C-alpha positions in Angstrom: 94.8 106.8 104.2 98.4 105.8 102.6 100.6 107.8 102.2 104.1 107.5 100.2 107.2 109.6 100.6 107.9 112.5 98.1 111.2 113.2 96.8 112.7 116.4 96.3 112.6 115.4 91.9 108.9 115.2 92.6 108.3 118.5 93.5 108.3 121.5 90.8 109.4 124.6 92.1 106.7 127.5 91.3 104.0 124.6 89.3 101.0 123.8 90.8 101.2 120.4 93.0 99.8 117.7 91.3 99.0 116.1 94.9 98.1 117.6 98.4 101.0 117.3 100.0 100.6 116.0 104.1 103.0 115.4 107.1 103.6 111.9 108.7 100.7 112.6 110.9 98.2 113.3 108.1 98.2 116.8 108.1 98.1 118.9 104.9 101.3 120.9 103.7 100.3 122.1 100.8 96.2 121.7 99.2 96.1 120.0 95.5 97.2 122.9 92.8 98.6 124.6 96.0 102.3 126.2 94.4 105.8 125.5 96.4 107.2 128.9 96.1 111.1 128.0 96.5 113.8 126.0 97.3 114.0 127.4 101.1 110.0 125.9 101.0 110.8 123.3 99.1 113.7 122.3 102.0 110.8 123.4 104.6 108.8 120.5 103.3 111.4 118.0 103.5 113.0 118.2 106.4 111.0 116.0 108.2 109.0 114.4 105.4 106.7 114.9 103.4 103.6 112.6 101.7 100.9 112.3 98.9 98.9 109.9 99.0 99.2 106.5 97.8 96.5 106.3 95.1 95.2 102.7 94.3 91.9 103.2 92.3 89.7 100.3 92.4 88.9 99.8 88.6 85.0 100.4 87.5 84.0 96.9 87.5 84.6 95.9 90.8 87.0 93.1 90.0 89.1 91.4 92.7 92.5 91.8 90.8 92.0 95.8 90.7 94.8 96.0 93.3 96.9 94.3 91.1 96.1 96.3 88.5 96.3 99.9 89.7 99.9 99.0 91.3 101.2 97.9 87.9 99.8 101.3 86.6 101.7 103.3 88.5 105.1 105.4 88.0 108.5 104.3 88.3 109.4 103.7 91.4 105.9 102.6 92.9 106.0 99.4 91.2 104.1 97.2 93.6 105.2 94.0 95.4 103.4 91.0 96.4 103.1 90.4 100.1 101.9 88.3 102.1 99.0 88.7 104.9 101.2 88.3 107.8 103.9 91.3 106.6 100.9 93.1 107.2 101.1 92.5 111.2 97.2 93.1 111.9 96.1 92.6 114.8 92.6 93.5 116.9 91.8 97.0 116.2 94.2 97.5 113.9 93.1 100.1 111.1 91.7 99.6 107.9 91.4 101.8 105.1 88.3 101.1 103.1 87.3 102.0 99.4 83.7 101.1 98.3 82.4 100.5 95.3 82.5 103.2 93.1 78.6 103.2 92.6 78.8 104.3 96.8 81.2 107.3 96.5 84.9 107.5 96.7 85.5 109.0 100.4 87.8 106.4 101.9 86.5 104.9 105.5 88.6 103.9 108.4 87.9 100.7 110.3 89.0 98.3 112.5 90.2 95.3 113.0 88.0 92.3 114.7 90.1 89.5 113.8 90.1 86.8 111.4 90.4 83.4 110.3 93.2 82.4 107.9 92.1 81.1 104.4 88.0 82.2 105.5 87.3 85.1 106.7 88.7 88.9 107.5 86.0 90.5 110.2 86.0 94.6 110.4 84.1 96.9 112.1 81.0 98.3 109.7 81.9 101.3 107.8 80.6 104.7 109.0 80.7 108.1 106.9 81.8 111.6 108.6 78.5 112.2 109.8 78.2 109.0 111.3 75.4 107.2 108.8 76.8 103.6 108.2 77.4 102.4 104.9 75.7 100.0 103.3 77.3 97.3 101.5 75.6 94.5 101.0 76.8 91.0 100.2 79.3 89.7 97.0 80.1 93.6 96.8 83.8 94.1 96.2 86.1 96.4 98.5 89.3 97.8 98.4 91.6 97.8 101.7 94.2 100.1 102.5 97.2 99.3 104.8 100.1 100.8 106.5 102.9 98.9 108.5 106.2 100.3 109.1 108.1 100.9 105.9 105.0 99.4 103.4 101.9 100.7 102.3 99.5 97.7 101.6 96.1 97.1 98.8 93.8 94.2 98.3 90.4 93.3 97.2 87.9 91.7 99.2 84.4 90.4 98.6 81.6 91.0 101.1 80.6 87.8 102.6 78.0 89.4 105.2 77.0 91.8 107.0 76.3 91.3 109.9 73.9 93.8 112.6 74.1 91.9 115.8 75.4 91.9 118.3 76.7 95.0 117.0 77.4 96.3 113.3 80.2 94.6 111.5 81.4 92.5 108.0 82.8 89.0 107.3 85.2 90.2 104.5 87.0 87.4 102.5 90.2 86.6 103.2 93.0 88.2 100.9 94.3 86.2 98.7 96.7 88.8 96.8 98.1 91.8 98.8 100.6 94.3 96.9 102.7 96.8 98.3 105.3 99.6 97.8 108.1 100.7 100.1 107.4 104.1 101.2 110.1 104.6 103.6 113.7 104.3 102.9 114.7 103.3 106.4 112.8 103.0 109.9 112.5 106.1 111.7 111.6 106.0 115.4 110.3 108.6 118.3 113.3 108.6 120.8 114.6 111.4 123.8 118.6 110.2 123.0 120.8 113.1 124.8 123.5 113.9 122.5 126.2 116.4 122.5 127.0 118.4 119.1 130.4 120.0 117.7 130.7 121.6 114.7 133.6 120.4 112.7 134.0 123.7 110.1 136.6 125.2 110.1 135.4 128.9 111.8 134.0 127.2 114.3 134.7 127.3 118.3 134.4 123.5 119.1 132.2 123.6 121.6 130.1 121.3 122.5 126.3 122.3 123.1 123.4 119.6 124.3 120.8 118.5 122.3 118.1 116.3 121.9 117.2 113.4 119.7 113.4 113.0 118.7 113.8 111.1 116.4 116.4 108.6 114.4 117.3 106.2 111.7 119.4 104.2 110.1 120.4 107.2 107.5 120.0 110.3 109.9 118.3 112.2 112.9 116.2 115.1 114.3 117.9 117.1 116.7 116.1 119.2 118.9 118.1 122.3 120.7 117.9 125.5 122.4 120.8 126.7 121.3 121.9 127.0 117.3 123.9 123.9 116.2 125.0 125.7 112.8 123.4 125.9 109.6 122.1 124.1 106.7 125.0 122.2 105.0 127.3 122.5 108.1 128.9 119.4 109.3 128.7 118.5 112.8 130.0 115.6 115.4 127.1 113.9 117.3 128.5 112.3 120.6 125.2 110.2 122.4 124.6 107.3 124.2 122.0 104.2 123.3 120.9 101.1 125.7 120.5 98.3 123.3 119.5 94.9 124.7 120.4 96.5 128.5 124.4 97.4 127.3 125.0 100.8 126.8 126.8 101.4 123.7 128.4 105.3 122.9 128.5 106.2 119.4 130.3 109.2 117.6 129.0 110.2 114.3 129.3 113.0 111.5 126.2 114.8 109.9 125.4 117.0 107.7 122.4 119.8 108.6 120.4 119.5 106.2 117.3 121.5 107.8 116.8 124.0 110.3 113.0 124.1 111.4 110.9 126.1 114.4 107.9 126.4 115.4 104.7 124.9 113.6 107.5 124.6 110.8 108.8 121.6 112.8 105.2 121.1 114.6 107.3 122.1 118.2 105.0 123.9 120.6 108.0 125.6 122.3 109.2 128.3 120.7 112.7 128.2 122.4 113.4 125.2 120.4 114.4 124.6 117.1 114.8 121.4 114.9 118.1 120.4 113.3 116.9 117.6 110.1 120.8 116.1 109.7 121.7 113.9 107.9 124.4 111.0 108.7 127.8 110.5 107.0 130.7 107.4 107.1 128.8 105.3 108.8 131.5 102.7 110.1 129.9 99.5 109.7 129.8 98.8 113.8 127.6 102.2 114.2 125.8 100.9 111.9 124.4 97.6 112.9 124.1 99.0 116.4 122.0 102.1 115.2 119.8 99.3 113.0 119.9 97.1 116.4 118.6 99.7 118.5 116.0 100.9 115.8 114.5 97.3 115.5 114.4 96.7 119.4 112.4 100.1 119.7 110.3 98.8 117.1 109.5 95.5 118.8 109.3 96.6 122.1 107.8 99.9 121.2 105.7 99.7 118.4 103.9 103.4 119.4 107.3 104.8 119.2 107.7 104.5 115.4 107.2 107.5 113.0 
């Protein structure tokens, strides 16, 4: 499924959730109609990112422009932008989500890219239902395809040009000429294992430096995993760490605010002795911002599987 980041303003405390809410690994956090009990419950959800399904419903007549139509009808802040095919960064075995014609059901099915001929055809594996039964699509039917890459979710309409059975089952889809998308994340976030020295700068603190591990980082903040307490929500801390940028070590000392304190299942951490602290960077200097962004882009290029 394609997910869109949910903000604090989208969730009403004490009222049924209009959506099913997920974490970044597509694990269900709150069922549709579920209740967010209080601010503490909400903060736990928002700490590592909470998402809802990005729904671009196909129109009943299966018009090829349905992807654009649906995006035009999204709420403010979800307005679609037109992208190129290359923006999706598709390659062999990239996953796409296929939504079949309405008469065949609304279940979205994962397929894999086999390859493509620009301007002619997109080849994907044949869609199969959860019970293993192949979805029988015929030539001329319209389908909606969805993809996620980096910070964007994409949707586009295709026509089934040919359903092939030999040497294995696969589909020739029309090459997309209209691709719509929305930005899901404000900043790309990558997994890391960076040792950091954390020091509270609140007036009543001891000033002791405590070791921790940066488990993921973006240009806006970082998740810190620690065995010892680093502070409470709202505390200001200083994070000193070293990163390797193009084989050159860079030392950063950055102030941040603790926005969430999580442990166990809430933080998706198996080690019961570890607490995760969600932090937001404060007053980043321009040079520090450039170094962070460069490091993140380097990771995305060299280790795309580390993208969170």
